[in-house]
N, CA, C and O atoms as CSV, one atom per row, in Angstrom:
chain,resi,resn,atom,element,x,y,z
A,1,MET,N,N,52.462,-89.442,-51.617
A,1,MET,CA,C,52.836,-88.614,-52.484
A,1,MET,C,C,54.123,-89.420,-53.372
A,1,MET,O,O,54.482,-89.074,-54.497
A,2,LYS,N,N,54.598,-90.343,-52.737
A,2,LYS,CA,C,55.600,-91.186,-53.573
A,2,LYS,C,C,54.935,-91.962,-54.759
A,2,LYS,O,O,55.579,-92.328,-55.742
A,3,ASP,N,N,53.669,-92.171,-54.600
A,3,ASP,CA,C,53.141,-93.004,-55.606
A,3,ASP,C,C,52.603,-92.047,-56.907
A,3,ASP,O,O,51.981,-92.505,-57.866
A,4,LEU,N,N,52.909,-90.881,-56.762
A,4,LEU,CA,C,52.532,-89.913,-57.972
A,4,LEU,C,C,52.934,-90.258,-59.308
A,4,LEU,O,O,52.126,-90.154,-60.231
A,5,PRO,N,N,54.282,-90.719,-59.521
A,5,PRO,CA,C,54.745,-91.224,-60.872
A,5,PRO,C,C,53.686,-92.356,-61.425
A,5,PRO,O,O,53.146,-92.326,-62.531
A,6,VAL,N,N,53.531,-93.228,-60.543
A,6,VAL,CA,C,52.747,-94.261,-60.772
A,6,VAL,C,C,51.224,-94.012,-61.187
A,6,VAL,O,O,50.706,-94.456,-62.211
A,7,HIS,N,N,50.652,-93.299,-60.310
A,7,HIS,CA,C,49.350,-92.808,-60.579
A,7,HIS,C,C,49.308,-91.978,-61.863
A,7,HIS,O,O,48.284,-92.073,-62.541
A,8,LEU,N,N,50.253,-91.209,-62.265
A,8,LEU,CA,C,50.225,-90.362,-63.589
A,8,LEU,C,C,50.453,-91.363,-64.617
A,8,LEU,O,O,49.890,-91.123,-65.686
A,9,LEU,N,N,51.198,-92.512,-64.545
A,9,LEU,CA,C,51.397,-93.351,-65.523
A,9,LEU,C,C,50.293,-94.281,-65.957
A,9,LEU,O,O,50.157,-94.796,-67.066
A,10,LEU,N,N,49.434,-94.423,-64.760
A,10,LEU,CA,C,48.275,-95.128,-65.093
A,10,LEU,C,C,47.345,-94.433,-65.797
A,10,LEU,O,O,46.734,-94.895,-66.761
A,11,PHE,N,N,47.170,-92.977,-65.205
A,11,PHE,CA,C,46.170,-92.205,-65.668
A,11,PHE,C,C,46.561,-92.058,-67.355
A,11,PHE,O,O,45.680,-91.969,-68.210
A,12,ALA,N,N,47.742,-92.051,-67.609
A,12,ALA,CA,C,48.088,-91.856,-69.192
A,12,ALA,C,C,47.709,-92.901,-69.937
A,12,ALA,O,O,47.301,-92.733,-71.087
A,13,VAL,N,N,47.809,-94.263,-69.296
A,13,VAL,CA,C,47.585,-95.373,-70.000
A,13,VAL,C,C,45.993,-95.462,-70.193
A,13,VAL,O,O,45.490,-95.769,-71.274
A,14,VAL,N,N,45.277,-95.173,-69.081
A,14,VAL,CA,C,43.772,-95.193,-69.152
A,14,VAL,C,C,43.338,-94.224,-70.290
A,14,VAL,O,O,42.553,-94.517,-71.192
A,15,GLY,N,N,44.032,-92.893,-70.099
A,15,GLY,CA,C,43.688,-91.855,-71.209
A,15,GLY,C,C,44.024,-92.144,-72.447
A,15,GLY,O,O,43.388,-91.590,-73.344
A,16,LEU,N,N,45.048,-93.035,-72.773
A,16,LEU,CA,C,45.333,-93.440,-74.174
A,16,LEU,C,C,44.333,-94.383,-74.761
A,16,LEU,O,O,43.992,-94.432,-75.943
A,17,VAL,N,N,43.860,-95.215,-73.656
A,17,VAL,CA,C,42.679,-96.295,-74.275
A,17,VAL,C,C,41.445,-95.665,-74.342
A,17,VAL,O,O,40.673,-96.102,-75.195
A,18,ILE,N,N,41.014,-94.597,-73.536
A,18,ILE,CA,C,39.906,-93.830,-73.754
A,18,ILE,C,C,39.833,-93.195,-75.107
A,18,ILE,O,O,38.919,-93.357,-75.914
A,19,THR,N,N,40.949,-92.420,-75.271
A,19,THR,CA,C,41.071,-91.549,-76.562
A,19,THR,C,C,41.196,-92.581,-77.788
A,19,THR,O,O,40.738,-92.295,-78.894
A,20,GLY,N,N,41.804,-93.721,-77.539
A,20,GLY,CA,C,42.075,-94.644,-78.833
A,20,GLY,C,C,40.865,-95.120,-79.070
A,20,GLY,O,O,40.555,-95.011,-80.256
A,21,MET,N,N,39.796,-95.767,-78.173
A,21,MET,CA,C,38.722,-96.208,-78.478
A,21,MET,C,C,37.707,-95.103,-79.343
A,21,MET,O,O,37.053,-95.412,-80.339
A,22,ASN,N,N,37.748,-93.737,-78.702
A,22,ASN,CA,C,37.070,-92.842,-79.275
A,22,ASN,C,C,37.480,-92.556,-80.555
A,22,ASN,O,O,36.639,-92.246,-81.398
A,23,ALA,N,N,38.683,-92.616,-80.833
A,23,ALA,CA,C,39.129,-92.456,-82.302
A,23,ALA,C,C,38.840,-93.563,-83.237
A,23,ALA,O,O,38.693,-93.358,-84.442
A,24,VAL,N,N,38.756,-94.738,-82.696
A,24,VAL,CA,C,38.571,-95.872,-83.481
A,24,VAL,C,C,37.009,-95.954,-83.916
A,24,VAL,O,O,36.628,-96.311,-85.031
A,25,PHE,N,N,36.179,-95.564,-82.850
A,25,PHE,CA,C,34.740,-95.562,-83.239
A,25,PHE,C,C,34.182,-94.268,-83.862
A,25,PHE,O,O,33.078,-94.204,-84.401
A,26,GLY,N,N,35.151,-93.118,-83.723
A,26,GLY,CA,C,34.617,-91.907,-84.393
A,26,GLY,C,C,35.064,-91.593,-85.798
A,26,GLY,O,O,34.669,-90.594,-86.399
A,27,GLU,N,N,35.931,-92.513,-86.320
A,27,GLU,CA,C,36.671,-92.135,-87.566
A,27,GLU,C,C,36.116,-93.542,-88.430
A,27,GLU,O,O,36.023,-94.627,-87.856
A,28,ALA,N,N,35.832,-93.394,-89.606
A,28,ALA,CA,C,35.535,-94.569,-90.656
A,28,ALA,C,C,36.721,-95.259,-91.114
A,28,ALA,O,O,36.675,-96.439,-91.461
A,29,GLU,N,N,37.845,-94.532,-91.130
A,29,GLU,CA,C,39.174,-95.256,-91.509
A,29,GLU,C,C,40.205,-95.492,-90.468
A,29,GLU,O,O,40.263,-94.738,-89.496
A,30,ASP,N,N,40.967,-96.420,-90.598
A,30,ASP,CA,C,41.788,-96.668,-89.357
A,30,ASP,C,C,42.987,-95.688,-89.512
A,30,ASP,O,O,43.520,-95.319,-88.466
A,31,ALA,N,N,43.471,-95.226,-90.689
A,31,ALA,CA,C,44.584,-94.249,-90.800
A,31,ALA,C,C,44.183,-92.938,-90.334
A,31,ALA,O,O,44.915,-92.255,-89.618
A,32,ALA,N,N,42.990,-92.556,-90.740
A,32,ALA,CA,C,42.594,-91.262,-90.093
A,32,ALA,C,C,42.328,-91.156,-88.537
A,32,ALA,O,O,42.491,-90.128,-87.880
A,33,ALA,N,N,41.868,-92.446,-88.018
A,33,ALA,CA,C,41.782,-92.553,-86.461
A,33,ALA,C,C,43.137,-92.494,-85.931
A,33,ALA,O,O,43.233,-91.891,-84.862
A,34,VAL,N,N,44.261,-93.000,-86.449
A,34,VAL,CA,C,45.478,-92.924,-85.926
A,34,VAL,C,C,46.438,-91.568,-86.202
A,34,VAL,O,O,47.456,-91.242,-85.592
A,35,ARG,N,N,45.830,-90.947,-87.228
A,35,ARG,CA,C,46.309,-89.479,-87.344
A,35,ARG,C,C,45.492,-88.511,-86.432
A,35,ARG,O,O,46.083,-87.474,-86.133
A,36,SER,N,N,44.446,-88.649,-86.024
A,36,SER,CA,C,43.795,-87.914,-85.190
A,36,SER,C,C,43.933,-88.282,-83.615
A,36,SER,O,O,43.366,-87.643,-82.728
A,37,LEU,N,N,44.755,-89.386,-83.402
A,37,LEU,CA,C,44.881,-89.616,-82.093
A,37,LEU,C,C,45.603,-88.688,-81.180
A,37,LEU,O,O,45.191,-88.532,-80.030
A,38,PRO,N,N,46.836,-87.957,-81.696
A,38,PRO,CA,C,47.610,-86.973,-80.928
A,38,PRO,C,C,46.770,-85.746,-80.638
A,38,PRO,O,O,47.021,-85.148,-79.592
A,39,LYS,N,N,45.838,-85.305,-81.398
A,39,LYS,CA,C,45.020,-84.142,-81.354
A,39,LYS,C,C,43.959,-84.493,-80.122
A,39,LYS,O,O,43.764,-83.742,-79.166
A,40,ARG,N,N,43.359,-85.683,-80.310
A,40,ARG,CA,C,42.545,-86.062,-79.187
A,40,ARG,C,C,43.079,-86.327,-77.929
A,40,ARG,O,O,42.395,-86.055,-76.942
A,41,LEU,N,N,44.278,-86.853,-77.789
A,41,LEU,CA,C,44.943,-87.027,-76.559
A,41,LEU,C,C,45.264,-85.590,-75.972
A,41,LEU,O,O,45.108,-85.348,-74.775
A,42,ALA,N,N,45.675,-84.747,-76.789
A,42,ALA,CA,C,46.034,-83.368,-76.231
A,42,ALA,C,C,44.564,-82.779,-75.681
A,42,ALA,O,O,44.525,-82.259,-74.565
A,43,TRP,N,N,43.591,-82.861,-76.346
A,43,TRP,CA,C,42.405,-82.327,-75.812
A,43,TRP,C,C,42.007,-82.932,-74.519
A,43,TRP,O,O,41.715,-82.309,-73.498
A,44,PHE,N,N,42.030,-84.305,-74.689
A,44,PHE,CA,C,41.638,-85.037,-73.265
A,44,PHE,C,C,42.385,-84.566,-72.020
A,44,PHE,O,O,41.818,-84.340,-70.951
A,45,PHE,N,N,43.806,-84.420,-72.248
A,45,PHE,CA,C,44.542,-84.295,-71.203
A,45,PHE,C,C,44.446,-82.655,-70.774
A,45,PHE,O,O,44.724,-82.231,-69.652
A,46,LEU,N,N,44.092,-82.013,-71.663
A,46,LEU,CA,C,43.853,-80.587,-71.474
A,46,LEU,C,C,42.543,-80.216,-70.764
A,46,LEU,O,O,42.412,-79.347,-69.902
A,47,GLY,N,N,41.532,-81.072,-71.305
A,47,GLY,CA,C,40.261,-80.930,-70.534
A,47,GLY,C,C,40.349,-81.400,-69.008
A,47,GLY,O,O,39.816,-80.803,-68.072
A,48,CYS,N,N,41.098,-82.552,-68.913
A,48,CYS,CA,C,41.291,-83.089,-67.602
A,48,CYS,C,C,41.968,-82.009,-66.451
A,48,CYS,O,O,41.578,-81.810,-65.300
A,49,ALA,N,N,43.117,-81.389,-67.172
A,49,ALA,CA,C,43.684,-80.523,-66.352
A,49,ALA,C,C,42.855,-79.454,-66.028
A,49,ALA,O,O,42.926,-79.127,-64.843
A,50,VAL,N,N,42.009,-78.745,-66.792
A,50,VAL,CA,C,41.284,-77.695,-66.598
A,50,VAL,C,C,40.092,-78.187,-65.583
A,50,VAL,O,O,39.628,-77.437,-64.724
A,51,LEU,N,N,39.705,-79.378,-65.762
A,51,LEU,CA,C,38.675,-79.945,-64.537
A,51,LEU,C,C,39.285,-79.969,-63.408
A,51,LEU,O,O,38.677,-79.458,-62.467
A,52,ALA,N,N,40.717,-80.585,-63.133
A,52,ALA,CA,C,41.336,-80.720,-62.034
A,52,ALA,C,C,41.476,-79.211,-61.248
A,52,ALA,O,O,41.143,-78.976,-60.086
A,53,ALA,N,N,42.030,-78.320,-62.170
A,53,ALA,CA,C,42.118,-76.842,-61.682
A,53,ALA,C,C,40.853,-76.286,-61.106
A,53,ALA,O,O,40.878,-75.700,-60.024
A,54,CYS,N,N,39.773,-76.443,-61.774
A,54,CYS,CA,C,38.433,-76.114,-61.249
A,54,CYS,C,C,38.168,-76.680,-59.994
A,54,CYS,O,O,37.844,-75.930,-59.074
A,55,ILE,N,N,38.274,-78.144,-59.778
A,55,ILE,CA,C,37.928,-78.799,-58.552
A,55,ILE,C,C,38.852,-78.188,-57.606
A,55,ILE,O,O,38.311,-77.864,-56.549
A,56,LEU,N,N,40.164,-77.927,-57.701
A,56,LEU,CA,C,41.059,-77.505,-56.788
A,56,LEU,C,C,40.740,-75.885,-56.306
A,56,LEU,O,O,41.050,-75.471,-55.190
A,57,LEU,N,N,40.193,-75.208,-57.150
A,57,LEU,CA,C,39.777,-73.771,-56.894
A,57,LEU,C,C,38.605,-73.967,-56.179
A,57,LEU,O,O,38.491,-73.405,-55.090
A,58,ALA,N,N,37.657,-74.714,-56.635
A,58,ALA,CA,C,36.254,-74.745,-55.643
A,58,ALA,C,C,36.734,-75.400,-54.388
A,58,ALA,O,O,36.138,-74.943,-53.413
A,59,GLU,N,N,37.576,-76.282,-54.100
A,59,GLU,CA,C,37.958,-76.615,-52.797
A,59,GLU,C,C,38.551,-75.713,-52.187
A,59,GLU,O,O,38.232,-75.612,-51.002
A,60,ARG,N,N,39.456,-74.875,-52.639
A,60,ARG,CA,C,40.246,-73.753,-51.920
A,60,ARG,C,C,39.226,-72.635,-51.545
A,60,ARG,O,O,39.457,-72.014,-50.507
A,61,PHE,N,N,38.167,-72.325,-52.247
A,61,PHE,CA,C,37.490,-71.198,-52.060
A,61,PHE,C,C,36.170,-71.473,-51.384
A,61,PHE,O,O,35.660,-70.650,-50.624
A,62,LEU,N,N,35.515,-72.864,-51.722
A,62,LEU,CA,C,34.213,-73.179,-51.153
A,62,LEU,C,C,34.231,-74.142,-50.230
A,62,LEU,O,O,33.320,-74.179,-49.404
A,63,ALA,N,N,35.239,-75.063,-50.206
A,63,ALA,CA,C,35.238,-76.129,-49.236
A,63,ALA,C,C,36.152,-76.084,-48.043
A,63,ALA,O,O,36.098,-76.948,-47.169
A,64,ALA,N,N,36.952,-75.121,-48.012
A,64,ALA,CA,C,37.944,-74.824,-46.970
A,64,ALA,C,C,37.518,-74.934,-45.616
A,64,ALA,O,O,36.580,-74.258,-45.192
A,65,ALA,N,N,38.199,-75.808,-44.853
A,65,ALA,CA,C,37.778,-75.917,-43.379
A,65,ALA,C,C,38.863,-75.233,-42.754
A,65,ALA,O,O,40.056,-75.334,-43.041
A,66,HIS,N,N,38.232,-74.386,-41.694
A,66,HIS,CA,C,39.177,-73.597,-40.799
A,66,HIS,C,C,39.326,-74.134,-39.476
A,66,HIS,O,O,40.066,-73.579,-38.664
């Protein structure tokens, strides 16, 4: 658990690269790609948080070992 900040930082860097590449290839103009980056980042991290919550709920209720 002591490595959590490092892992969160690395995840943020990888998320920035993924959404940055998505913005560059998704928009025709560079200025539009840069403007869309904060919204894309928010959706990416929100989607990852929802996925993580679903996985934790499934583990809690379906895969719990007693």
